[in-house]
C-alpha positions in Angstrom: 129.0 82.8 114.9 131.4 83.9 112.2 130.9 87.1 110.3 130.3 87.2 106.5 133.6 87.8 104.7 133.5 90.4 101.9 136.2 88.5 100.0 134.0 85.4 99.9 130.9 87.5 99.0 129.4 85.4 96.1 129.7 82.0 97.9 128.8 83.4 101.3 125.8 85.3 100.1 124.4 82.2 98.4 125.1 80.0 101.4 123.6 82.5 103.8 120.5 83.0 101.7 120.1 79.2 101.4 120.5 78.7 105.2 117.9 81.4 105.8 115.5 79.8 103.3 115.9 76.3 104.8 115.6 77.8 108.3 112.4 79.5 107.3 110.9 76.3 105.9 112.1 74.2 108.9 110.8 76.7 111.5 107.5 77.7 109.9 105.7 74.7 111.4 107.0 75.4 114.9 106.0 79.0 114.6 102.4 77.9 114.0 102.5 75.6 117.0 103.8 78.4 119.2 100.8 80.5 118.1 98.4 77.6 118.8 100.0 77.1 122.3 99.4 80.7 123.0 95.8 80.5 121.9 95.2 77.5 124.2 96.7 79.4 127.2 94.7 82.5 126.3 91.5 80.4 126.5 92.3 80.0 130.2 93.5 83.6 130.8 90.7 85.4 128.9 87.6 83.2 129.4 88.3 82.3 133.0 86.5 79.0 132.5 87.4 75.6 134.0 89.7 73.9 131.5 91.7 70.7 131.4 94.6 70.7 128.9 95.7 67.1 128.3 98.0 65.7 125.7 96.9 68.4 123.2 99.3 70.8 124.9 102.2 68.5 124.4 101.4 68.1 120.7 101.3 71.9 120.4 104.6 72.4 122.1 106.3 69.5 120.4 107.2 71.6 117.4 109.2 73.9 119.6 111.0 71.0 121.2 111.8 69.5 117.8 113.1 72.8 116.5 115.4 73.2 119.5 116.7 69.6 119.1 117.4 70.3 115.4 119.0 73.6 116.2 121.3 72.1 118.8 122.4 69.4 116.3 122.9 71.9 113.5 124.9 74.4 115.7 127.1 71.7 117.0 128.0 70.6 113.4 128.5 74.1 112.1 130.4 76.0 114.8 129.5 74.9 118.3 128.6 78.5 119.1 127.0 80.1 122.1 123.4 79.3 121.1 124.2 75.6 120.9 125.9 75.7 124.3 122.9 77.5 125.9 120.6 74.9 124.4 122.6 72.1 125.8 123.2 73.6 129.2 119.9 75.3 130.0 117.1 74.6 127.6 117.7 70.9 127.2 120.2 70.0 129.9 121.9 66.6 130.2 120.0 63.8 131.9 116.8 64.1 133.9 117.9 66.7 136.4 114.9 69.1 136.9 116.5 71.1 139.7 116.9 74.3 137.6 113.2 74.1 136.4 112.0 73.6 140.0 114.2 76.5 141.2 112.9 78.8 138.5 109.2 78.0 139.3 109.7 78.1 143.1 111.4 81.5 142.8 108.6 82.9 140.8 106.0 81.5 143.2 107.8 83.0 146.1 108.0 86.4 144.3 104.2 86.4 143.5 103.4 85.4 147.1 105.4 88.4 148.4 103.5 90.6 146.0 100.2 89.3 147.1 99.3 87.6 143.8 99.9 84.0 144.8 98.8 81.9 147.7 98.3 78.2 148.8 101.3 77.1 146.8 101.8 73.3 147.0 105.2 71.6 146.9 106.3 70.6 143.4 106.1 66.8 143.0 108.3 65.1 140.4 107.5 62.0 138.4 109.7 59.2 137.2 112.1 59.8 134.3 111.0 58.3 130.9 112.7 58.3 127.5 111.2 59.7 124.3 112.5 60.3 120.8 112.2 63.7 119.2 113.8 64.6 115.8 115.6 61.2 116.0 117.3 62.3 119.2 116.7 60.4 122.6 115.4 62.8 125.3 114.4 62.3 128.9 111.3 63.8 130.4 109.9 64.1 134.0 106.7 65.5 135.2 106.3 68.5 137.6 103.0 68.7 139.4 101.7 71.4 141.7 98.8 73.6 142.5 98.4 77.3 143.6 96.1 80.2 143.6 96.9 83.2 141.4 95.3 86.6 140.6 96.2 89.8 138.8 99.7 90.1 137.5 100.8 86.9 139.1 98.2 85.0 137.0 99.2 86.8 133.8 103.0 86.3 134.5 102.5 82.6 135.1 101.2 82.1 131.6 103.7 84.5 130.1 106.5 82.5 131.7 105.2 79.3 130.2 104.8 80.9 126.8 108.6 81.7 126.6 109.9 78.6 128.4 112.3 76.8 126.0 112.7 79.7 123.6 116.1 81.2 123.1 116.4 83.8 120.2 114.2 86.1 118.1 114.2 83.4 115.5 112.1 81.2 117.8 109.2 83.7 118.0 108.9 84.7 114.3 105.6 83.9 112.6 105.4 82.5 109.1 104.5 85.9 107.7 107.4 87.5 109.5 109.8 85.0 107.9 108.3 85.7 104.5 109.0 89.4 104.9 112.5 88.9 106.1 113.3 86.4 103.4 112.0 88.8 100.7 114.2 91.6 102.2 117.3 89.3 102.2 116.7 88.4 98.6 116.8 92.0 97.6 119.8 92.9 99.8 123.6 92.5 99.6 125.7 90.1 101.6 126.3 92.7 104.4 122.5 92.9 104.8 122.2 89.2 105.0 124.8 89.2 107.8 122.8 91.8 109.7 119.7 89.8 109.3 121.3 86.7 110.7 122.6 88.7 113.6 119.1 90.0 114.3 117.6 86.5 114.2 120.2 85.2 116.6 119.6 88.0 119.1 118.9 86.7 122.6 115.2 86.8 123.2 115.3 87.9 126.8 117.7 90.8 126.1 115.4 91.9 123.3 112.3 91.7 125.4 113.9 93.9 128.1 115.5 96.4 125.7 114.7 96.0 122.0 116.3 99.3 120.8 119.8 98.1 120.1 118.9 95.1 117.9 116.2 97.0 116.0 118.5 100.0 115.3 121.2 97.7 113.8 118.6 96.1 111.6 117.2 99.5 110.5 120.6 100.8 109.7 121.3 97.8 107.5 117.9 97.8 105.8 116.8 101.5 105.5 113.4 100.7 104.1 109.8 101.0 105.0 109.4 97.3 104.8 111.7 96.7 107.8 110.2 99.6 109.8 106.7 98.1 109.3 108.0 94.6 110.1 109.5 95.8 113.4 106.3 97.6 114.4 104.3 94.4 113.7 106.8 92.2 115.4 106.8 94.3 118.6 103.0 94.1 118.8 102.7 90.4 118.3 101.2 88.6 121.2 104.2 86.6 122.3 106.6 89.6 122.1 104.1 92.0 123.7 103.3 89.7 126.6 106.9 88.6 126.9 108.1 92.2 127.2 105.6 92.8 130.0 107.1 89.8 131.8 110.8 90.6 131.1 110.5 94.3 132.2 108.6 93.5 135.4 109.5 91.9 138.7 109.8 88.4 137.2 112.2 89.6 134.6 114.4 91.2 137.2 114.3 88.0 139.2 115.3 85.9 136.1 118.2 88.3 135.4 119.4 88.6 139.0 119.3 84.8 139.6 120.7 84.0 136.1 117.7 81.9 135.3 117.7 82.7 131.6 117.6 80.8 129.3 114.5 79.0 130.7 114.3 75.2 130.5 111.9 73.7 128.0 108.6 73.0 129.7 105.4 71.6 128.2 101.9 71.7 129.8 100.3 68.2 129.9 97.4 69.1 132.3 96.0 72.3 133.4 92.8 72.7 135.4 91.4 76.1 136.6 88.8 76.7 139.3 87.6 80.3 139.6 87.2 81.7 143.1 86.2 84.9 144.9 88.0 88.3 144.6 89.7 87.4 141.3 91.6 84.4 142.6 91.9 81.3 140.4 93.1 77.9 141.6 95.4 76.2 139.0 96.2 72.5 139.2 99.1 72.0 136.8 101.3 69.2 135.4 104.3 70.2 133.3 106.9 68.1 131.6 110.6 69.1 131.7 112.9 67.7 129.1 116.6 66.9 128.9 119.2 65.1 126.7 120.4 61.6 127.4 
């Protein structure tokens, strides 16, 4: 992504502010859906009650999918940068190849089994490929079905993994309130500050979850105000970032990094049934859908 030129300050500042404003508007709906997706998964985690998640889960995740399709199209038309390449290669890969998604899930299941927090893991069954249209773009999708028993950190990490599947940058996890705060800060700032804000929003999510200090310090240096300090404190404590950090800094995070599994493919829950057992074990019967580009 190109830097903001000081010589083009008036035009670049207006353009950057406009892009940020449009981005905030376009992404606000997907931010709400991310939160709702988290609430639905939390119902299983926290209540421990039998629960079947049918097409509602797909509807809740659809906003994220639409956002990633639109981002891929926008990045390709603007600069074809790294984010667009990662979306096309990893988040929404070409065709109906679900091999990477299966490898990621199988590796996590094996890790939890070794740690004693997973057992009775079934093979992952794949369904036939179908075509859907999202944000006017044709996509393919295939179902991935499996069952397993989980407890403790394995149980928590399973849902944490699904929470961040398909997300790529910090921009993907901002709430509507977060965007309002940053938009207000950019309106009061100079062009260099707008550039720093764009850099923060495009920070790789997994890198931030593992080590947030570098990205936050750059933003604080560019915006030496209490508003940004309070924003960062609030952002770090948001459910998605807090739980995502626990995943990224634990054994699963090391596995994802060592096996170069990040960015994660986009996955959507279409069915989830939980049966609670003895000694903290919970049997999950799950159907996910993995997406790709035609």
